[in-house]
Kinemage of the C-alpha trace (Angstrom):
@kinemage 1
@onewidth
@group {chain A} dominant
@subgroup {mainchain}
@vectorlist {calphas} color= white
{ca unk a 1} P -56.812 107.431 126.299
{ca unk a 2} L -54.078 109.156 124.283
{ca unk a 3} L -54.179 112.907 123.883
{ca unk a 4} L -54.232 112.733 120.101
{ca unk a 5} L -54.888 110.401 117.214
{ca unk a 6} L -51.723 108.787 115.924
{ca unk a 7} L -51.162 107.691 112.359
{ca unk a 8} L -48.002 106.112 111.040
{ca unk a 9} L -47.004 104.711 107.676
{ca unk a 10} L -44.740 101.879 106.740
{ca unk a 11} L -41.271 103.376 106.703
{ca unk a 12} L -39.684 103.441 103.281
{ca unk a 13} L -36.850 101.119 102.385
{ca unk a 14} L -33.870 103.268 101.483
{ca unk a 15} L -32.563 100.889 98.848
{ca unk a 16} L -35.478 101.845 96.583
{ca unk a 17} L -36.117 105.037 94.626
{ca unk a 18} L -39.321 106.885 95.604
{ca unk a 19} L -42.207 105.908 93.310
{ca unk a 20} L -45.926 106.594 92.971
{ca unk a 21} L -46.792 103.935 95.559
{ca unk a 22} L -44.676 105.706 98.174
{ca unk a 23} L -46.316 109.017 97.225
{ca unk a 24} L -49.830 107.579 97.478
{ca unk a 25} L -49.249 106.100 100.921
{ca unk a 26} L -47.795 109.298 102.347
{ca unk a 27} L -50.394 111.596 100.785
{ca unk a 28} L -53.173 109.288 102.015
{ca unk a 29} L -51.857 109.450 105.577
{ca unk a 30} L -51.306 113.202 105.329
{ca unk a 31} L -54.945 113.584 104.217
{ca unk a 32} L -56.248 111.443 107.088
{ca unk a 33} L -54.233 113.435 109.620
{ca unk a 34} L -55.455 116.725 108.170
{ca unk a 35} L -59.024 115.432 108.409
{ca unk a 36} L -58.517 114.644 112.094
{ca unk a 37} L -57.394 118.213 112.678
{ca unk a 38} L -60.212 119.600 110.555
{ca unk a 39} L -62.551 117.637 112.841
{ca unk a 40} L -61.112 119.369 115.900
{ca unk a 41} L -58.920 116.503 117.084
{ca unk a 42} L -55.186 116.696 117.635
{ca unk a 43} L -53.194 114.279 115.508
{ca unk a 44} L -49.644 112.994 115.154
{ca unk a 45} L -48.127 111.656 111.936
{ca unk a 46} L -45.013 109.463 112.058
{ca unk a 47} L -43.149 108.260 109.010
{ca unk a 48} L -39.549 107.604 108.089
{ca unk a 49} L -36.995 105.309 106.497
{ca unk a 50} L -35.668 101.819 107.169
{ca unk a 51} L -31.912 102.167 106.706
{ca unk a 52} L -30.476 98.784 107.700
{ca unk a 53} L -30.237 95.423 105.978
{ca unk a 54} L -28.256 93.375 103.517
{ca unk a 55} L -29.518 95.121 100.387
{ca unk a 56} L -28.391 98.498 101.697
{ca unk a 57} L -24.978 97.076 102.563
{ca unk a 58} L -24.595 95.503 99.109
{ca unk a 59} L -25.759 98.615 97.254
{ca unk a 60} L -23.399 100.787 99.263
{ca unk a 61} L -20.477 98.489 98.429
{ca unk a 62} L -21.300 98.702 94.718
{ca unk a 63} L -21.194 102.494 94.865
{ca unk a 64} L -18.077 102.652 97.014
{ca unk a 65} L -19.928 104.222 99.942
{ca unk a 66} L -20.390 103.354 103.568
{ca unk a 67} L -23.848 101.958 104.307
{ca unk a 68} L -24.666 105.045 106.365
{ca unk a 69} L -23.651 107.439 103.578
{ca unk a 70} L -25.658 105.447 101.053
{ca unk a 71} L -28.722 105.331 103.329
{ca unk a 72} L -28.571 109.035 104.074
{ca unk a 73} L -28.345 109.901 100.367
{ca unk a 74} L -31.461 107.805 99.693
{ca unk a 75} L -33.208 109.328 102.685
{ca unk a 76} L -32.660 112.809 101.272
{ca unk a 77} L -34.634 111.821 98.157
{ca unk a 78} L -37.628 110.771 100.233
{ca unk a 79} L -37.500 113.901 102.358
{ca unk a 80} L -37.364 116.062 99.237
{ca unk a 81} L -40.371 114.312 97.717
{ca unk a 82} L -42.507 114.657 100.853
{ca unk a 83} L -41.758 118.359 100.961
{ca unk a 84} L -42.679 118.706 97.293
{ca unk a 85} L -45.996 116.890 97.792
{ca unk a 86} L -46.990 118.897 100.856
{ca unk a 87} L -46.745 115.888 103.168
{ca unk a 88} L -46.328 117.298 106.670
{ca unk a 89} L -45.272 114.752 109.277
{ca unk a 90} L -44.701 115.292 112.977
{ca unk a 91} L -42.159 112.558 113.677
{ca unk a 92} L -39.372 111.237 111.461
{ca unk a 93} L -38.220 107.672 112.030
{ca unk a 94} L -34.736 106.947 110.715
{ca unk a 95} L -33.643 103.561 112.024
{ca unk a 96} L -29.997 104.621 112.346
{ca unk a 97} L -31.068 107.077 115.065
{ca unk a 98} L -29.316 106.142 118.344
{ca unk a 99} L -32.609 106.509 120.225
{ca unk a 100} L -34.152 103.818 118.036
{ca unk a 101} L -31.127 101.570 118.547
{ca unk a 102} L -31.506 101.894 122.319
{ca unk a 103} L -35.183 100.887 122.157
{ca unk a 104} L -34.475 97.917 119.887
{ca unk a 105} L -31.720 96.627 122.162
{ca unk a 106} L -33.846 97.057 125.293
{ca unk a 107} L -36.646 95.080 123.648
{ca unk a 108} L -34.273 92.343 122.485
{ca unk a 109} L -32.703 92.036 125.910
{ca unk a 110} L -36.099 91.834 127.576
{ca unk a 111} L -37.348 89.134 125.199
{ca unk a 112} L -34.093 87.211 125.646
{ca unk a 113} L -34.270 87.415 129.438
{ca unk a 114} L -37.861 86.144 129.357
{ca unk a 115} L -36.959 83.148 127.203
{ca unk a 116} L -38.755 84.464 124.107
{ca unk a 117} L -35.524 84.203 122.072
{ca unk a 118} L -33.283 81.173 121.589
{ca unk a 119} L -30.234 80.245 119.522
{ca unk a 120} L -30.272 77.421 116.986
{ca unk a 121} L -28.427 76.200 113.906
{ca unk a 122} L -30.256 76.100 110.589
{ca unk a 123} L -29.609 75.034 107.029
{ca unk a 124} L -31.903 76.315 104.335
{ca unk a 125} L -32.575 78.583 101.411
{ca unk a 126} L -32.308 82.337 101.853
{ca unk a 127} L -33.850 85.118 99.738
{ca unk a 128} L -31.369 87.970 99.407
{ca unk a 129} L -34.088 90.312 98.114
{ca unk a 130} L -36.551 89.658 100.937
{ca unk a 131} L -33.814 89.055 103.527
{ca unk a 132} L -35.489 85.960 104.936
{ca unk a 133} L -35.145 82.201 105.032
{ca unk a 134} L -37.610 80.328 102.851
{ca unk a 135} L -39.459 77.083 103.373
{ca unk a 136} L -41.084 74.645 100.985
{ca unk a 137} L -44.306 76.653 101.322
{ca unk a 138} L -42.657 79.421 99.283
{ca unk a 139} L -41.955 77.109 96.336
{ca unk a 140} L -44.174 77.419 93.271
{ca unk a 141} L -46.013 74.590 91.490
{ca unk a 142} L -42.807 73.667 89.676
{ca unk a 143} L -41.057 73.177 93.025
{ca unk a 144} L -38.820 76.224 92.553
{ca unk a 145} L -38.599 79.567 94.290
{ca unk a 146} L -40.215 82.083 91.949
{ca unk a 147} L -38.693 85.320 90.643
{ca unk a 148} L -40.454 87.319 93.372
{ca unk a 149} L -37.801 86.033 95.797
{ca unk a 150} L -34.878 87.280 93.687
{ca unk a 151} L -31.531 85.585 94.293
{ca unk a 152} L -31.933 82.522 96.530
{ca unk a 153} L -28.857 80.941 98.133
{ca unk a 154} L -28.419 77.958 100.423
{ca unk a 155} L -26.996 78.797 103.840
{ca unk a 156} L -26.047 76.953 106.991
{ca unk a 157} L -25.557 79.056 110.103
{ca unk a 158} L -26.567 79.673 113.699
{ca unk a 159} L -29.035 82.425 114.522
{ca unk a 160} L -31.390 83.640 117.185
{ca unk a 161} L -35.100 82.907 116.880
{ca unk a 162} L -38.214 84.561 118.291
{ca unk a 163} L -40.878 82.120 119.533
{ca unk a 164} L -43.462 83.264 117.024
{ca unk a 165} L -45.381 79.968 116.944
{ca unk a 166} L -46.076 80.156 120.679
{ca unk a 167} L -48.401 83.090 120.005
{ca unk a 168} L -50.244 81.626 117.007
{ca unk a 169} L -53.421 80.742 118.904
{ca unk a 170} L -53.508 84.166 120.532
{ca unk a 171} L -53.245 85.894 117.142
{ca unk a 172} L -56.020 83.784 115.629
{ca unk a 173} L -58.271 84.614 118.565
{ca unk a 174} L -57.346 88.296 118.340
{ca unk a 175} L -58.176 88.447 114.632
{ca unk a 176} L -61.521 86.751 115.245
{ca unk a 177} L -62.421 89.100 118.101
{ca unk a 178} L -61.349 92.361 116.411
{ca unk a 179} L -63.094 92.878 113.095
{ca unk a 180} L -61.437 96.259 112.575
{ca unk a 181} L -57.889 95.020 113.170
{ca unk a 182} L -57.340 94.993 109.398
{ca unk a 183} L -59.096 97.351 106.992
{ca unk a 184} L -60.522 96.567 104.445
{ca unk a 185} L -62.262 93.439 105.715
{ca unk a 186} L -61.193 91.110 102.907
{ca unk a 187} L -57.549 91.651 103.894
{ca unk a 188} L -58.417 90.395 107.377
{ca unk a 189} L -59.654 87.167 105.829
{ca unk a 190} L -56.392 86.810 103.890
{ca unk a 191} L -54.395 87.380 107.061
{ca unk a 192} L -56.316 84.832 109.085
{ca unk a 193} L -55.773 82.206 106.405
{ca unk a 194} L -52.052 82.952 106.482
{ca unk a 195} L -51.882 82.654 110.275
{ca unk a 196} L -53.625 79.282 110.093
{ca unk a 197} L -50.684 78.068 108.008
{ca unk a 198} L -48.094 79.546 110.365
{ca unk a 199} L -45.443 77.129 111.565
{ca unk a 200} L -41.994 77.608 112.981
{ca unk a 201} L -40.379 80.615 114.594
{ca unk a 202} L -38.882 83.864 113.308
{ca unk a 203} L -35.147 84.218 112.744
{ca unk a 204} L -34.359 87.657 114.192
{ca unk a 205} L -30.583 87.836 113.726
{ca unk a 206} L -27.900 87.746 111.073
{ca unk a 207} L -24.265 86.793 111.794
{ca unk a 208} L -21.817 89.648 111.347
{ca unk a 209} L -19.728 87.405 109.126
{ca unk a 210} L -22.506 87.840 106.536
{ca unk a 211} L -24.057 91.167 107.477
{ca unk a 212} L -22.512 93.895 109.584
{ca unk a 213} L -24.947 96.724 108.750
{ca unk a 214} L -27.560 96.486 111.485
{ca unk a 215} L -28.280 96.884 115.186
{ca unk a 216} L -26.059 94.634 117.288
{ca unk a 217} L -27.739 92.112 119.591
{ca unk a 218} L -27.126 93.316 123.161
{ca unk a 219} L -26.524 89.762 124.426
{ca unk a 220} L -24.333 88.498 121.537
{ca unk a 221} L -22.094 90.946 119.729
{ca unk a 222} L -21.431 88.505 116.881
{ca unk a 223} L -24.920 89.150 115.479
{ca unk a 224} L -27.044 92.041 114.220
{ca unk a 225} L -30.827 92.310 114.234
{ca unk a 226} L -32.937 91.119 111.300
{ca unk a 227} L -34.016 94.215 109.402
{ca unk a 228} L -37.764 93.584 109.696
{ca unk a 229} L -37.602 93.066 113.459
{ca unk a 230} L -35.604 96.287 113.750
{ca unk a 231} L -37.841 98.279 111.389
{ca unk a 232} L -41.175 97.323 112.955
{ca unk a 233} L -40.070 98.645 116.312
{ca unk a 234} L -39.945 102.176 114.857
{ca unk a 235} L -43.700 102.452 115.407
{ca unk a 236} L -43.170 102.510 119.159
{ca unk a 237} L -39.560 103.668 119.518
{ca unk a 238} L -40.172 107.028 117.828
{ca unk a 239} L -43.439 107.386 119.759
{ca unk a 240} L -41.351 107.397 122.950
{ca unk a 241} L -41.554 103.751 124.065
{ca unk a 242} L -38.796 102.971 126.582
{ca unk a 243} L -37.287 106.417 125.975
{ca unk a 244} L -35.480 108.129 128.812
{ca unk a 245} L -36.551 111.522 130.127
{ca unk a 246} L -35.092 114.349 128.072
{ca unk a 247} L -34.796 112.261 124.914
{ca unk a 248} L -36.847 114.737 122.898
{ca unk a 249} L -39.257 111.988 121.851
{ca unk a 250} L -43.005 112.223 122.596
{ca unk a 251} L -44.402 110.896 125.848
{ca unk a 252} L -45.547 107.429 124.842
{ca unk a 253} L -48.842 107.533 126.707
{ca unk a 254} L -49.938 110.650 124.837
{ca unk a 255} L -49.794 108.860 121.486
{ca unk a 256} L -50.247 105.142 121.921
{ca unk a 257} L -52.197 103.232 120.810
{ca unk a 258} L -51.913 104.376 117.227
{ca unk a 259} L -55.230 104.825 115.444
{ca unk a 260} L -53.812 103.247 112.306
{ca unk a 261} L -50.679 101.936 110.654
{ca unk a 262} L -51.007 102.744 106.939
{ca unk a 263} L -49.254 100.042 104.914
{ca unk a 264} L -49.213 98.491 101.458
{ca unk a 265} L -50.816 95.112 100.860
{ca unk a 266} L -47.449 93.550 100.047
{ca unk a 267} L -46.176 93.964 103.620
{ca unk a 268} L -49.313 92.876 105.465
{ca unk a 269} L -48.248 89.208 105.450
{ca unk a 270} L -46.164 88.310 107.319
{ca unk a 271} L -44.471 91.444 108.641
{ca unk a 272} L -47.269 93.699 109.861
{ca unk a 273} L -50.067 91.188 110.211
{ca unk a 274} L -48.089 88.410 111.924
{ca unk a 275} L -44.719 89.556 113.272
{ca unk a 276} L -45.807 92.946 114.567
{ca unk a 277} L -48.916 92.096 116.623
{ca unk a 278} L -47.128 89.071 118.101
{ca unk a 279} L -44.142 91.242 119.016
{ca unk a 280} L -46.445 93.687 120.794
{ca unk a 281} L -48.276 90.852 122.545
{ca unk a 282} L -44.987 89.294 123.674
{ca unk a 283} L -43.954 92.663 125.128
{ca unk a 284} L -47.130 92.785 127.204
{ca unk a 285} L -49.229 95.198 125.169
{ca unk a 286} L -52.921 94.487 125.876
{ca unk a 287} L -55.251 93.616 123.019
{ca unk a 288} L -56.836 97.068 123.217
{ca unk a 289} L -53.493 98.611 122.275
{ca unk a 290} L -52.879 96.624 119.096
{ca unk a 291} L -53.388 99.221 116.336
{ca unk a 292} L -55.538 98.954 113.223
{ca unk a 293} L -53.728 98.101 109.995
{ca unk a 294} L -55.078 100.218 107.138
{ca unk a 295} L -53.954 98.287 104.066
{ca unk a 296} L -53.900 100.062 100.723
{ca unk a 297} L -53.604 98.561 97.272
{ca unk a 298} L -51.156 99.170 94.449
{ca unk a 299} L -51.054 101.572 91.572
{ca unk a 300} L -50.589 99.404 88.495
{ca unk a 301} L -49.881 100.021 84.838
{ca unk a 302} L -52.368 98.185 82.600
{ca unk a 303} L -53.042 95.776 85.445
{ca unk a 304} L -49.365 94.997 86.078
{ca unk a 305} L -47.504 96.097 89.200
{ca unk a 306} L -45.157 99.023 88.664
{ca unk a 307} L -41.552 97.921 88.723
{ca unk a 308} L -38.274 99.647 88.010
{ca unk a 309} L -37.017 96.439 86.394
{ca unk a 310} L -39.990 96.437 84.001
{ca unk a 311} L -39.423 100.070 83.142
{ca unk a 312} L -42.978 101.116 83.997
{ca unk a 313} L -42.374 102.917 87.303
{ca unk a 314} L -43.850 106.420 87.607
{ca unk a 315} L -41.807 109.216 89.157
{ca unk a 316} L -44.120 111.331 91.366
{ca unk a 317} L -41.690 114.254 91.458
{ca unk a 318} L -41.844 114.576 87.665
{ca unk a 319} L -45.651 114.397 87.756
{ca unk a 320} L -45.794 117.150 90.366
{ca unk a 321} L -43.490 119.286 88.243
{ca unk a 322} L -45.535 118.659 85.101
{ca unk a 323} L -49.058 119.072 86.480
{ca unk a 324} L -48.718 120.691 89.888
{ca unk a 325} L -48.987 119.290 93.394
{ca unk a 326} L -52.735 119.899 93.680
{ca unk a 327} L -53.466 117.901 90.546
{ca unk a 328} L -51.329 114.979 91.688
{ca unk a 329} L -52.693 114.911 95.244
{ca unk a 330} L -56.261 115.100 93.952
{ca unk a 331} L -55.767 112.316 91.432
{ca unk a 332} L -54.075 109.992 93.919
{ca unk a 333} L -56.959 110.407 96.347
{ca unk a 334} L -59.874 110.504 93.895
{ca unk a 335} L -59.026 107.739 91.454
{ca unk a 336} L -58.494 104.806 93.809
{ca unk a 337} L -60.682 103.244 96.496
{ca unk a 338} L -58.625 102.780 99.653
{ca unk a 339} L -57.669 99.134 99.927
{ca unk a 340} L -58.104 98.374 96.228
{ca unk a 341} L -55.739 98.460 93.272
{ca unk a 342} L -56.018 101.002 90.467
{ca unk a 343} L -54.406 101.590 87.100
{ca unk a 344} L -52.344 104.747 86.881
{ca unk a 345} L -53.048 106.996 83.908
{ca unk a 346} L -51.785 110.485 83.159
{ca unk a 347} L -54.768 110.943 80.882
{ca unk a 348} L -57.138 110.243 83.775
{ca unk a 349} L -55.135 112.596 85.992
{ca unk a 350} L -55.721 115.403 83.497
{ca unk a 351} L -59.334 114.385 82.871
{ca unk a 352} L -60.321 114.305 86.536
{ca unk a 353} L -58.595 117.577 87.299
{ca unk a 354} L -60.154 119.352 84.328
{ca unk a 355} L -63.646 117.951 84.831
{ca unk a 356} L -63.946 117.962 88.615
{ca unk a 357} L -61.739 120.854 89.674
{ca unk a 358} L -61.283 123.211 86.719
{ca unk a 359} L -64.716 122.874 85.068
{ca unk a 360} L -66.679 122.232 88.243
{ca unk a 361} L -65.249 123.640 91.502
{ca unk a 362} L -63.125 126.348 89.897
{ca unk a 363} L -65.864 127.320 87.448
{ca unk a 364} L -68.401 127.598 90.278
{ca unk a 365} L -66.099 129.863 92.274
{ca unk a 366} L -65.288 132.119 89.337
{ca unk a 367} L -68.904 132.431 88.156
{ca unk a 368} L -70.231 133.079 91.651
{ca unk a 369} L -67.706 135.794 92.450
{ca unk a 370} L -67.996 137.415 89.023
{ca unk a 371} L -71.787 137.573 89.210
{ca unk a 372} L -71.726 138.858 92.789
{ca unk a 373} L -69.301 141.613 91.811
{ca unk a 374} L -71.187 142.500 88.635
{ca unk a 375} L -74.674 142.560 90.121
{ca unk a 376} L -74.095 143.380 93.826
{ca unk a 377} L -70.588 144.859 94.104
{ca unk a 378} L -69.612 141.622 95.851
{ca unk a 379} L -71.985 142.132 98.803
{ca unk a 380} L -74.165 139.195 99.861
{ca unk a 381} L -77.665 139.566 101.237
{ca unk a 382} L -79.419 136.824 103.175
{ca unk a 383} L -83.057 137.117 102.255
{ca unk a 384} L -85.995 134.790 102.947
{ca unk a 385} L -86.926 132.591 99.999
{ca unk a 386} L -89.632 130.106 99.132
{ca unk a 387} L -87.712 128.730 96.146
{ca unk a 388} L -87.856 124.926 96.259
{ca unk a 389} L -84.476 124.494 94.556
{ca unk a 390} L -82.749 126.794 97.045
{ca unk a 391} L -84.413 125.074 99.983
{ca unk a 392} L -83.295 121.710 98.631
{ca unk a 393} L -79.727 122.988 98.323
{ca unk a 394} L -79.491 124.493 101.807
{ca unk a 395} L -81.537 121.920 103.700
{ca unk a 396} L -80.860 118.660 101.880
{ca unk a 397} L -77.978 118.672 99.397
{ca unk a 398} L -75.411 120.721 101.343
{ca unk a 399} L -75.876 119.044 104.745
{ca unk a 400} L -76.151 115.692 102.986
{ca unk a 401} L -72.811 116.280 101.269
{ca unk a 402} L -71.119 117.171 104.558
{ca unk a 403} L -72.576 114.085 106.244
{ca unk a 404} L -71.574 111.769 103.385
{ca unk a 405} L -68.094 113.307 103.315
{ca unk a 406} L -67.635 112.874 107.060
{ca unk a 407} L -68.798 109.268 107.064
{ca unk a 408} L -66.532 108.404 104.134
{ca unk a 409} L -63.483 110.012 105.727
{ca unk a 410} L -64.139 108.282 109.052
{ca unk a 411} L -64.011 104.995 107.118
{ca unk a 412} L -60.843 106.027 105.201
{ca unk a 413} L -62.702 106.227 101.860
{ca unk a 414} L -61.198 109.474 100.627
{ca unk a 415} L -62.411 108.936 97.050
{ca unk a 416} L -66.032 108.807 98.211
{ca unk a 417} L -65.508 111.868 100.407
{ca unk a 418} L -64.169 113.851 97.447
{ca unk a 419} L -67.106 112.722 95.331
{ca unk a 420} L -69.499 114.156 97.933
{ca unk a 421} L -67.741 117.535 97.860
{ca unk a 422} L -67.477 117.692 94.080
{ca unk a 423} L -71.107 116.653 93.601
{ca unk a 424} L -72.219 119.564 95.776
{ca unk a 425} L -70.328 121.915 93.486
{ca unk a 426} L -71.872 120.174 90.483
{ca unk a 427} L -75.368 120.737 91.887
{ca unk a 428} L -74.565 124.437 92.268
{ca unk a 429} L -73.442 124.719 88.664
{ca unk a 430} L -76.731 123.161 87.641
{ca unk a 431} L -78.516 125.709 89.825
{ca unk a 432} L -76.797 128.520 87.949
{ca unk a 433} L -78.120 127.170 84.666
{ca unk a 434} L -81.656 126.663 85.966
{ca unk a 435} L -81.932 129.997 87.821
{ca unk a 436} L -80.084 132.114 85.203
{ca unk a 437} L -78.903 134.972 87.474
{ca unk a 438} L -78.080 137.074 84.409
{ca unk a 439} L -81.801 137.108 83.606
{ca unk a 440} L -82.810 137.800 87.200
{ca unk a 441} L -80.479 140.822 87.240
{ca unk a 442} L -82.485 142.436 84.444
{ca unk a 443} L -85.771 142.299 86.394
{ca unk a 444} L -86.032 144.581 89.467
{ca unk a 445} L -88.880 142.440 90.790
{ca unk a 446} L -86.491 139.480 90.974
{ca unk a 447} L -83.937 141.307 93.150
{ca unk a 448} L -84.576 139.192 96.263
{ca unk a 449} L -84.423 135.984 94.256
{ca unk a 450} L -81.115 137.060 92.726
{ca unk a 451} L -79.714 137.806 96.185
{ca unk a 452} L -80.905 134.417 97.451
{ca unk a 453} L -79.308 132.595 94.524
{ca unk a 454} L -75.983 134.402 94.937
{ca unk a 455} L -75.943 133.710 98.676
{ca unk a 456} L -76.680 130.017 98.199
{ca unk a 457} L -73.910 129.704 95.633
{ca unk a 458} L -71.331 131.489 97.778
{ca unk a 459} L -72.286 129.557 100.903
{ca unk a 460} L -72.115 126.253 99.027
{ca unk a 461} L -68.648 126.915 97.650
{ca unk a 462} L -67.550 127.804 101.197
{ca unk a 463} L -68.643 124.363 102.337
{ca unk a 464} L -66.936 122.712 99.373
{ca unk a 465} L -63.688 124.501 100.229
{ca unk a 466} L -63.790 123.246 103.826
{ca unk a 467} L -64.301 119.676 102.630
{ca unk a 468} L -61.335 119.961 100.257
{ca unk a 469} L -58.902 121.141 102.957
{ca unk a 470} L -57.327 117.735 103.762
{ca unk a 471} L -56.604 116.870 100.125
{ca unk a 472} L -55.968 120.338 98.673
{ca unk a 473} L -54.934 122.513 101.623
{ca unk a 474} L -53.478 125.388 99.595
{ca unk a 475} L -56.237 125.480 96.986
{ca unk a 476} L -58.958 125.220 99.643
{ca unk a 477} L -57.485 128.141 101.550
{ca unk a 478} L -57.301 129.985 98.235
{ca unk a 479} L -61.054 129.497 97.736
{ca unk a 480} L -61.822 130.674 101.263
{ca unk a 481} L -59.524 133.640 100.742
{ca unk a 482} L -61.389 134.730 97.630
{ca unk a 483} L -64.652 134.366 99.540
{ca unk a 484} L -63.021 136.445 102.297
{ca unk a 485} L -64.147 133.851 104.808
{ca unk a 486} L -61.538 134.676 107.416
{ca unk a 487} L -62.260 132.025 110.054
{ca unk a 488} L -59.879 129.048 110.171
{ca unk a 489} L -61.554 126.161 108.334
{ca unk a 490} L -63.035 123.416 110.486
{ca unk a 491} L -65.590 120.676 109.997
{ca unk a 492} L -67.655 122.257 112.772
{ca unk a 493} L -67.963 125.342 110.548
{ca unk a 494} L -69.280 123.265 107.646
{ca unk a 495} L -72.889 124.107 108.473
{ca unk a 496} L -75.214 126.282 106.468
{ca unk a 497} L -75.203 130.004 107.173
{ca unk a 498} L -71.562 130.750 107.876
{ca unk a 499} L -71.457 133.802 105.605
{ca unk a 500} L -73.332 136.648 107.321
{ca unk a 501} L -75.765 139.090 105.787
{ca unk a 502} L -73.851 141.936 104.165
{ca unk a 503} L -70.679 139.845 103.743
{ca unk a 504} L -68.203 141.280 101.230
{ca unk a 505} L -66.813 138.789 98.731
{ca unk a 506} L -63.458 139.128 97.031
{ca unk a 507} L -62.586 138.967 93.348
{ca unk a 508} L -61.893 135.714 91.499
{ca unk a 509} L -58.408 134.471 90.693
{ca unk a 510} L -58.237 131.158 88.761
{ca unk a 511} L -57.054 128.372 91.055
{ca unk a 512} L -57.445 125.371 88.754
{ca unk a 513} L -56.114 126.187 85.271
{ca unk a 514} L -56.892 123.418 82.821
{ca unk a 515} L -54.211 120.792 82.285
{ca unk a 516} L -52.972 119.969 78.822
{ca unk a 517} L -51.179 116.872 77.626
{ca unk a 518} L -47.405 117.383 77.434
{ca unk a 519} L -46.083 117.928 73.923
{ca unk a 520} L -44.862 114.863 72.077
{ca unk a 521} L -41.109 114.988 71.675
{ca unk a 522} L -39.818 114.698 68.137
{ca unk a 523} L -37.855 111.547 67.404
């Protein structure tokens, strides 16, 4: 078994500007990795950029740059965004890295030597946008190639092919035998249907006469590697597969198999759901080492996919600047069910932040600390209580929230996990209204009850803060800091009674100031 859990995302295509979909995928993976660590497990997060291909070469030519200079400029934008959004990765996969090139060429040579690759002439239609040859199956009802394929040209050329069809039966059997290969389950059904229709082999080369920007085939220097074949290998190359000692890459056995590849639904079929598992199988990876594909949906605008060409793309860097990183991370995780699509809305971003964080979690923290300071100089007392509401909170609601949170996170449902944490805070705010500590403080005979209420509130907000760590690491640590709960947060510590008798609380500092709509610019 590997020494740590390993998550990796689809590497970003450097010919595209970073958009909200990129941000969602990376924040989601960052959250899952942070949850692993919160749970006491070591974790490794690999992401990166796919820098080869025809579109990069063409875009570079238009801007008068070399492909490498163009790719590196685009890469810098992604790196800047991940830093802004608090996405902390452990490994960075840039496909121009010489170590990646070595792994790709070793794999190609091995497949060639084993007869898995062959050379053949072909005449057909080629999608410049998708960088692949098309068949009649890709034609629409009118018999034409739809706009999703972009420019389509007819080509006749020789190329090298990977014997994809030889592994079709294996892949069908693998999908049937491994219900968690693709998450969510309905995507697995879609994939199986696509594999049933699979015919033909995969063209894995491009002649240098048409494309020079790529990894050269080790057995034929007149060709470079097809960008998808090259890019998929990053998942193992940057995890240390076939790396020589002293390369600086991880030891492969300490990471592989990956717990999950986090990808968008648009690249499940065929790249990650067909090409990638068959590539691993052809290289001799056992079925137990084929990783889970965690497939997320899209952020849409009014039901339509975001697109730069349609002018409805959302810039995550501008959102982070306008509303703050915490607000954006929270919205991206709370307002979409993993695997499903959702409509993006700035209004909902503000609404969820104000209702769930400012008015609920933040309000609970501020009221609890203010009352503790006002009535008890910030000192908590753990006293026995027979109050049914307090017993329900400590023995049912709080442990139930932690259990629901944990189960949801283990199943990648971050939205449900956040709901469990926020609902615990909501129950505490209701407790404040029903117990009225300000009234209890006026009656000396209610001193023990007041102490019990204040303790239950402070202990509950401690638990809420721990549960928020993966999504809102800075804000969660801010809550724990104001509680003066010095221990490093962990899921193991999310049990009732962590704050000792006589614990000194700090003073409140607002962590979730309400968000306002940006002013309307005058025409």
